[in-house]
C-alpha beads as a LAMMPS data file, in Angstrom:
LAMMPS data file: protein, C-alpha beads

160 atoms
159 bonds

1 atom types
1 bond types

-500.0 500.0 xlo xhi
-500.0 500.0 ylo yhi
-500.0 500.0 zlo zhi

Masses

1 110.0

Atoms # bond

1 1 1 -331.235 -220.994 394.227
2 1 1 -328.640 -222.390 396.576
3 1 1 -328.408 -221.043 400.107
4 1 1 -324.992 -219.376 399.598
5 1 1 -326.241 -217.640 396.399
6 1 1 -328.670 -215.583 398.524
7 1 1 -325.899 -213.900 400.494
8 1 1 -325.412 -210.232 399.485
9 1 1 -321.786 -210.708 398.386
10 1 1 -322.824 -213.542 396.033
11 1 1 -325.817 -211.845 394.389
12 1 1 -325.571 -211.403 390.648
13 1 1 -325.668 -207.645 389.892
14 1 1 -328.347 -208.132 387.294
15 1 1 -330.529 -210.081 389.709
16 1 1 -329.992 -207.400 392.403
17 1 1 -331.987 -204.893 390.348
18 1 1 -334.948 -207.237 390.139
19 1 1 -337.525 -207.559 392.854
20 1 1 -335.692 -209.709 395.306
21 1 1 -334.991 -209.179 398.994
22 1 1 -331.610 -207.584 398.153
23 1 1 -332.675 -205.638 395.044
24 1 1 -335.721 -204.230 396.808
25 1 1 -333.597 -203.251 399.820
26 1 1 -331.144 -201.369 397.567
27 1 1 -333.984 -199.525 395.861
28 1 1 -335.507 -198.599 399.208
29 1 1 -332.117 -197.405 400.457
30 1 1 -331.663 -195.149 397.389
31 1 1 -335.205 -193.819 397.765
32 1 1 -334.554 -193.095 401.457
33 1 1 -331.357 -191.146 400.637
34 1 1 -333.130 -189.160 397.910
35 1 1 -336.028 -188.285 400.229
36 1 1 -333.582 -187.112 402.915
37 1 1 -331.751 -184.956 400.372
38 1 1 -334.993 -183.383 399.132
39 1 1 -336.176 -182.779 402.689
40 1 1 -332.880 -181.093 403.632
41 1 1 -332.980 -178.856 400.548
42 1 1 -336.553 -177.868 401.366
43 1 1 -336.050 -176.959 405.010
44 1 1 -332.520 -175.489 404.763
45 1 1 -333.717 -171.904 404.138
46 1 1 -336.059 -172.034 407.135
47 1 1 -333.711 -173.670 409.640
48 1 1 -333.550 -171.662 412.895
49 1 1 -336.379 -169.457 411.605
50 1 1 -333.933 -167.663 409.341
51 1 1 -334.792 -167.731 405.664
52 1 1 -331.843 -165.505 404.767
53 1 1 -329.009 -167.336 406.490
54 1 1 -326.782 -166.998 403.434
55 1 1 -326.654 -163.174 403.166
56 1 1 -322.997 -162.311 402.750
57 1 1 -321.493 -159.183 404.234
58 1 1 -318.174 -157.391 404.553
59 1 1 -316.774 -154.873 407.033
60 1 1 -313.974 -152.593 405.841
61 1 1 -312.146 -149.544 407.146
62 1 1 -312.005 -146.759 404.585
63 1 1 -310.282 -143.625 405.816
64 1 1 -312.346 -142.086 408.606
65 1 1 -315.228 -144.519 408.060
66 1 1 -316.252 -148.119 408.628
67 1 1 -318.149 -149.476 405.620
68 1 1 -320.512 -152.437 406.063
69 1 1 -321.866 -153.968 402.854
70 1 1 -324.450 -156.740 402.667
71 1 1 -325.951 -158.560 399.696
72 1 1 -329.731 -158.619 400.144
73 1 1 -331.341 -159.637 396.839
74 1 1 -335.118 -159.475 396.486
75 1 1 -335.507 -157.332 399.624
76 1 1 -337.232 -153.957 399.345
77 1 1 -335.553 -150.998 401.071
78 1 1 -338.713 -150.218 403.063
79 1 1 -338.427 -153.673 404.699
80 1 1 -334.918 -153.049 406.083
81 1 1 -334.213 -151.728 409.594
82 1 1 -330.752 -150.852 410.917
83 1 1 -329.884 -150.209 414.558
84 1 1 -326.401 -148.886 415.290
85 1 1 -324.354 -148.610 418.481
86 1 1 -320.736 -147.593 419.064
87 1 1 -319.318 -151.051 418.440
88 1 1 -321.938 -153.020 416.464
89 1 1 -324.865 -152.752 414.070
90 1 1 -327.983 -154.888 413.810
91 1 1 -329.646 -155.339 410.447
92 1 1 -333.206 -156.644 410.255
93 1 1 -335.135 -157.377 407.084
94 1 1 -338.212 -159.199 405.971
95 1 1 -339.319 -160.516 402.628
96 1 1 -342.892 -160.950 401.487
97 1 1 -343.773 -162.309 398.098
98 1 1 -347.021 -163.472 396.583
99 1 1 -347.379 -165.081 393.180
100 1 1 -350.765 -165.892 391.704
101 1 1 -351.238 -168.236 388.804
102 1 1 -354.344 -169.554 387.085
103 1 1 -354.901 -172.315 389.621
104 1 1 -352.673 -171.401 392.580
105 1 1 -351.403 -168.689 394.895
106 1 1 -347.915 -169.018 396.328
107 1 1 -346.854 -166.952 399.326
108 1 1 -343.345 -166.701 400.769
109 1 1 -342.385 -164.878 403.927
110 1 1 -339.151 -164.730 405.829
111 1 1 -337.278 -162.637 408.386
112 1 1 -333.607 -161.956 408.779
113 1 1 -331.585 -160.460 411.617
114 1 1 -327.835 -160.151 411.946
115 1 1 -325.692 -158.330 414.496
116 1 1 -322.283 -157.402 413.136
117 1 1 -319.442 -156.338 415.447
118 1 1 -317.402 -153.353 414.277
119 1 1 -313.588 -153.196 414.481
120 1 1 -313.556 -149.633 415.899
121 1 1 -315.996 -147.439 417.792
122 1 1 -318.225 -145.347 415.541
123 1 1 -320.606 -142.385 415.768
124 1 1 -323.936 -144.164 415.211
125 1 1 -325.896 -140.905 415.050
126 1 1 -323.908 -139.862 411.938
127 1 1 -324.295 -143.157 410.038
128 1 1 -325.734 -143.246 406.529
129 1 1 -327.203 -146.182 404.616
130 1 1 -327.798 -146.737 400.909
131 1 1 -329.613 -149.649 399.247
132 1 1 -329.199 -150.169 395.533
133 1 1 -329.418 -153.215 393.235
134 1 1 -329.736 -155.629 396.157
135 1 1 -326.675 -154.263 398.002
136 1 1 -327.026 -152.521 401.357
137 1 1 -324.102 -150.227 402.200
138 1 1 -323.755 -148.533 405.583
139 1 1 -321.158 -145.809 406.161
140 1 1 -320.301 -145.263 409.829
141 1 1 -317.846 -142.482 410.791
142 1 1 -315.190 -143.673 413.222
143 1 1 -315.227 -142.146 416.663
144 1 1 -312.054 -140.225 417.389
145 1 1 -310.080 -141.960 420.022
146 1 1 -309.127 -139.501 422.682
147 1 1 -305.411 -139.329 422.993
148 1 1 -304.428 -138.874 426.530
149 1 1 -301.643 -136.377 426.966
150 1 1 -298.850 -137.553 429.164
151 1 1 -296.735 -135.335 431.332
152 1 1 -293.413 -135.957 432.920
153 1 1 -293.455 -135.485 436.634
154 1 1 -290.223 -134.495 438.285
155 1 1 -289.458 -136.276 441.488
156 1 1 -288.383 -133.938 444.260
157 1 1 -285.434 -135.066 446.262
158 1 1 -284.870 -134.045 449.809
159 1 1 -281.869 -131.744 450.275
160 1 1 -278.762 -133.292 451.838

Bonds

1 1 1 2
2 1 2 3
3 1 3 4
4 1 4 5
5 1 5 6
6 1 6 7
7 1 7 8
8 1 8 9
9 1 9 10
10 1 10 11
11 1 11 12
12 1 12 13
13 1 13 14
14 1 14 15
15 1 15 16
16 1 16 17
17 1 17 18
18 1 18 19
19 1 19 20
20 1 20 21
21 1 21 22
22 1 22 23
23 1 23 24
24 1 24 25
25 1 25 26
26 1 26 27
27 1 27 28
28 1 28 29
29 1 29 30
30 1 30 31
31 1 31 32
32 1 32 33
33 1 33 34
34 1 34 35
35 1 35 36
36 1 36 37
37 1 37 38
38 1 38 39
39 1 39 40
40 1 40 41
41 1 41 42
42 1 42 43
43 1 43 44
44 1 44 45
45 1 45 46
46 1 46 47
47 1 47 48
48 1 48 49
49 1 49 50
50 1 50 51
51 1 51 52
52 1 52 53
53 1 53 54
54 1 54 55
55 1 55 56
56 1 56 57
57 1 57 58
58 1 58 59
59 1 59 60
60 1 60 61
61 1 61 62
62 1 62 63
63 1 63 64
64 1 64 65
65 1 65 66
66 1 66 67
67 1 67 68
68 1 68 69
69 1 69 70
70 1 70 71
71 1 71 72
72 1 72 73
73 1 73 74
74 1 74 75
75 1 75 76
76 1 76 77
77 1 77 78
78 1 78 79
79 1 79 80
80 1 80 81
81 1 81 82
82 1 82 83
83 1 83 84
84 1 84 85
85 1 85 86
86 1 86 87
87 1 87 88
88 1 88 89
89 1 89 90
90 1 90 91
91 1 91 92
92 1 92 93
93 1 93 94
94 1 94 95
95 1 95 96
96 1 96 97
97 1 97 98
98 1 98 99
99 1 99 100
100 1 100 101
101 1 101 102
102 1 102 103
103 1 103 104
104 1 104 105
105 1 105 106
106 1 106 107
107 1 107 108
108 1 108 109
109 1 109 110
110 1 110 111
111 1 111 112
112 1 112 113
113 1 113 114
114 1 114 115
115 1 115 116
116 1 116 117
117 1 117 118
118 1 118 119
119 1 119 120
120 1 120 121
121 1 121 122
122 1 122 123
123 1 123 124
124 1 124 125
125 1 125 126
126 1 126 127
127 1 127 128
128 1 128 129
129 1 129 130
130 1 130 131
131 1 131 132
132 1 132 133
133 1 133 134
134 1 134 135
135 1 135 136
136 1 136 137
137 1 137 138
138 1 138 139
139 1 139 140
140 1 140 141
141 1 141 142
142 1 142 143
143 1 143 144
144 1 144 145
145 1 145 146
146 1 146 147
147 1 147 148
148 1 148 149
149 1 149 150
150 1 150 151
151 1 151 152
152 1 152 153
153 1 153 154
154 1 154 155
155 1 155 156
156 1 156 157
157 1 157 158
158 1 158 159
159 1 159 160
């Protein structure tokens, strides 16, 4: 093989797949990319200690209420906690699962916490929550905004 034939731009594509310095490097590069991809897919759910980072939610105003809905599949209602204040709610949940096969036991555990700001002040003591088919729905009555009455004040003028 001539010296210039060993340069990467001059390598025959067929020869590049064989065990040669350039073919081996390409295979190692592909293997490295694949391992990185698999590693990222594996750790993505646990990044920042949050297994449920992808729970979607919505906040809507419906008449005299604020409705917060959150998709929480595979979570049991007894493992959900909700704390409410006038202008936000905090939802906490945990998931425990254990599968046992003939030769193995698999355990999964994760925690979730999300604080959601509300568009209006609410009455947290009157809030109600319902969990059905993996959907958590929280109904929070809006707090009545006190309307301040305004009065016209006459300006007294000194007599002339």
